[in-house]
Every structure is written in C-alpha cells, then in structure tokens.
C-alpha positions, 0 to 999 in steps of 0.5 A, spaced: 867 265 526 871 260 530 869 253 527 865 250 532 861 244 533 853 244 533 854 239 538 858 243 543 853 249 542 847 244 544 851 242 550 851 249 553 844 251 551 840 245 553 839 247 560 846 249 563 846 242 566 851 240 571 855 234 570 854 230 577 853 223 578 846 224 582 843 230 578 837 229 575 835 235 571 829 236 567 831 238 560 826 241 555 826 243 547 826 251 545 830 253 552 831 260 549 824 261 552 826 261 559 832 266 558 831 273 560 830 277 554 830 284 557 836 288 561 831 290 567 829 283 569 836 280 568 838 286 573 834 283 578 836 276 577 831 274 572 824 276 575 818 280 573 812 276 574 810 281 580 815 287 579 812 294 576 809 294 569 814 296 564 814 295 556 817 288 557 812 285 561 810 280 555 815 275 557 813 275 565 806 277 566 802 280 561 796 282 566 801 288 568 799 291 562 792 293 564 796 297 570 801 301 565 801 309 566 803 309 559 798 309 553 803 305 548 810 302 549 815 299 544 821 296 546 827 292 543 833 288 547 839 285 545 843 279 549 849 276 547 850 269 548 856 264 550 861 270 549 866 266 552 866 261 546 863 265 540 861 272 538 855 271 534 850 267 538 845 272 541 837 273 543 833 279 541 826 281 542 821 286 540 815 288 544 809 293 543 803 294 548 797 298 547 793 300 553 786 301 550 782 304 555 782 304 563 781 296 564 784 293 558 790 292 554 793 288 548 801 287 547 805 283 542 812 281 542 817 277 537 823 273 540 829 271 536 835 266 538 840 266 533 846 261 533 850 264 528 854 261 522 856 254 523 861 251 518 860 244 517 865 239 513 864 232 512 872 231 512 878 235 515 880 236 507 881 244 507 879 243 499 872 241 501 867 246 500 864 248 506 857 248 508 855 254 512 848 254 516 845 259 520 840 255 525 835 259 529 829 259 533 823 264 534 817 265 538 811 270 536 806 272 542 800 276 542 796 277 549 790 281 552 789 283 559 783 285 563 782 289 569 777 285 573 777 290 579 781 296 580 786 292 583 786 285 580 787 283 572 788 277 568 791 276 561 791 270 556 797 270 551 798 265 545 805 264 542 807 261 535 814 257 536 819 255 530 825 252 531 830 251 525 836 247 528 835 241 523 841 240 518 839 237 511 843 231 509 842 226 504 837 222 508 833 228 511 831 235 510 832 241 514 824 242 515 823 246 522 819 244 528 814 248 530 808 248 536 804 253 539 803 255 547 798 259 551 800 263 558 795 264 563 797 270 568 794 274 573 797 281 577 795 284 583 797 291 585 794 295 592 793 302 593 799 306 596 798 305 604 801 310 609 805 307 614 809 311 620 815 313 616 814 312 608 808 309 604 808 303 601 804 298 595 804 291 595 804 287 588 803 280 587 802 275 581 803 269 577 804 266 570 803 259 567 807 259 561 808 255 555 802 251 556 802 247 549 804 241 545 811 238 544 815 240 539 818 235 534 822 235 528 818 229 525 812 224 526 816 220 531 813 221 538 819 218 541 823 224 538 819 230 541 821 234 546 816 238 552 816 245 551 818 249 557 812 249 561 813 253 567 809 256 573 812 263 576 809 266 583 812 272 586 810 278 590 813 285 591 813 291 596 815 298 594 818 303 599 816 310 597 820 314 602 818 321 598 816 324 591 824 322 589 826 316 592 823 309 592 825 302 593 822 296 590 823 289 593 821 282 590 821 275 591 819 270 585 819 262 585 819 258 579 818 251 577 818 247 570 811 244 569 814 238 566 815 231 568 821 229 572 826 223 568 825 217 572 831 212 574 831 205 570 829 199 574 835 194 572 832 187 572 836 180 571 832 178 566 835 171 564 836 170 572 844 169 571 845 173 577 848 179 573 845 185 570 848 184 563 849 190 558 843 188 554 839 188 560 842 195 562 840 198 555 833 195 555 831 198 562 834 205 560 830 204 553 824 203 557 825 209 561 826 213 555 820 211 551 815 211 557 817 219 558 816 220 551 809 217 551 807 222 556 803 227 553 804 235 555 797 235 559 799 229 563 806 231 564 803 238 567 799 234 573 805 229 573 810 234 574 808 236 581 809 229 584 813 224 580 820 226 583 824 219 584 826 221 591 819 224 593 817 230 596 824 233 598 826 232 590 820 236 588 822 242 592 829 242 589 825 243 582 823 250 585 828 256 583 828 262 587 830 269 586 830 275 590 831 282 587 831 290 589 830 296 585 832 303 587 828 309 583 830 316 583 825 321 580 823 315 576 829 317 572 834 313 574 834 306 577 839 301 580 838 294 581 841 287 584 838 280 585 840 273 586 838 267 583 838 260 586 837 253 583 839 246 586 845 243 584 841 237 582 837 240 577 842 245 574 846 248 579 844 255 576 846 260 581 848 267 580 848 275 582 846 280 577 847 288 577 843 293 573 841 300 572 836 304 568 836 311 565 830 315 563 830 321 559 823 324 557 820 318 553 826 314 552 829 309 557 835 305 557 837 299 561 843 295 562 845 289 566 851 284 568 851 277 571 856 274 576 856 266 576 856 264 583 856 256 581 862 251 579 858 250 573 859 256 568 853 260 566 852 262 558 851 269 560 856 270 565 860 276 564 855 279 559 852 286 558 845 286 556 841 292 553 834 294 552 831 300 549 824 302 550 819 308 548 813 311 551 808 314 547 801 317 548 797 320 554 799 318 561 793 314 565 792 316 572 794 311 577 788 311 581 
C-alpha cells in the first residue's frame, strides 16, 4: 500500500471534525462503533432504530428481533474506508440471530475494523528495515430481546471492545486496550391500520448504546477516552398500497452521551496585565484534566446540560436523518436518505442511495454516499455491500 502516516489516518477517523475556529466537537475512542456497517441502514442515511426488522438489527435496535418473521438469519457486510487515500482500510461485520419463540430472540455479532498494513521507519534511509504493523479494532456483541406485549419489545445487549492501535517502541509495548459496554433498547410496531386509500403501520424505537467504562491503553486516567455512548430515537410509517407495493418513511435523532469539551478560562495569574504563554498552557491543561477526570456515568448525565453556549449548543449536538424505502413484493427495494450534523459538531452532511435484491432466502444490499458538506467524508463515493440469509420456518405477523 502507499506509505502513510498513522497520524494522518487518525485525523480522518477521529470524528470527521471540521477545522473551524468556533467548532466544539465531541471526540471519543473507538469511533468505528458509530459507523453504519450494513448497506441497508447506510442507504437510508445511517438509520435503523425504528425501521423494520432485518438481520442487521443488532447494531441499531436488537429489540426488533422479537418481531422478525424469519426464524433465523445470518448476515455479512463489507465497508471500504478512506478509499480516496488507501485501499486496505475496511469495516466488516458478521451477524446471527435466532427467534427462539413467539416472544423472544437472541443475536450475536462481530464487527472488525482493520487499518491495513502500515510501514513504520525511524529514518528516511531506504536500507533501514521496515516495521510493518496492522492496527485493528473489534467489538463482539450478544443480545436478548423479549416481547412485553403483542406490540412492544425490549432488549439488552453486552459488548466486548478491543482496540489494538498501539505501536511497540523501546519504552512501551503493544498491549491492546479493551472495555465493555451495554445497550438498552425498545421497539414498538402497530397493527396494520386501514386508511381510505392504503393501509399503514407505525413503528417507533430507542436505543441507549455503548454505555460503559472509558477505554485506555495504560493505567493513566488522563489518557483514557470515553466510549461513543449514544442515544437514538426514531419513528417510521409504512404506506402499504397493496400486496406488491410498500413505502416506508423514517426519521431518527441521535446524540452522544458524552461530556462536551469546555473552553479554557484564561487568568492573568501574575497580575501583569497580560496572558502569558505559561498561563495559557496552565488553563488549557486544567480543562483537559477536568475533562479526563469525569467518570463515564457522570458524563452521561452531564452530556444533557454542559454545552458552554447553553441550550442552543446542546441542540446542535443532535444529529438527524430522514430515509425512505420502496419495496416491491418484498423482493426488490430502493432506498434514499439524508443525514445532517451541525457544522460546529462535525459538519457531516450527506445524501445516500441504496438498493436491495432478494431471491428465495438470499438478500443482497448495496449503498452509496454523496457528501453535502465542505468537510470530506471518509465514506464519500464508496459502495457498501451486505449479504444476508434467512433460515427456518416463517412466523405469522399476527
């Protein structure tokens, strides 16, 4: 592959932050957990908390598995990353679910983010031996979903996270960082309702994701990073025109449950009328240390009211997406969506298109992303692919 600095990669991966003077983005560790790993959700602008059930529900809302019409399902997906720079960075995912009975289901998944092979040299001497490293991260999940009524279900999920990004040197080893997290989710799906010209169905859901301890590569609390704890809330409606044609429309809001970085309070400590470099460093260091001292549980509650510019900035920390899916005979699908994030919080704005094809028990999904922001998206102009299989008997919808 091309010789590329790991620093450059991290700059692109961190949170797609806009270099803007007034920006105040929130950064976290292991951001790959927030990337849409399947092409169906990606085709509707990275949403899935309230869409209809599919094999990929583990990442978005595992409570949906309790409403699956398929007894079992298996899925794999592949997402190339930073294709404009390199050709061997990618996100892969494997999912499996099993609807045990009329009321419950369990599922598991593995997400693997590979940074490819990176060549490290101490000098520019071409004769020097090259140290090739292959940083990677992965998350292993398990979930259980239970119907609490005919129309409402909840789920819990556990997640083990491992991040092997550290490069061994004379003074440090390459021990990976690890942590764990839990999700709590719920899903509602109404009966099919008869309207004048069509039938319809409402859906709604929420998911509190990645709630867990910070991740760190050593025992120093000041080098630890928050997990991308996240709240998703969404709703959707199915327009069922006949036995062959259906259109689903969905909207979703999301917010990181992570504290907002604070601005330094520069103080003239020596009273000479000027803020000197040492005083600037002291103020910025204090802000960083206070932020690092914040625990992950405390951070969840602080995240709803700690934006430096007050309520107006808190609102900017919400992202929203709208998406639509047209289905013909449940065998062919067309999808589109739009995602928006405030320019002060990352500036991700993009349109997406997608399609799905189903034959017998096999389903193929693809998606494509168009950036609508001045900030380049790592997934811009990238095709994503997903493949899923259904097994076993079918459950009745009612």
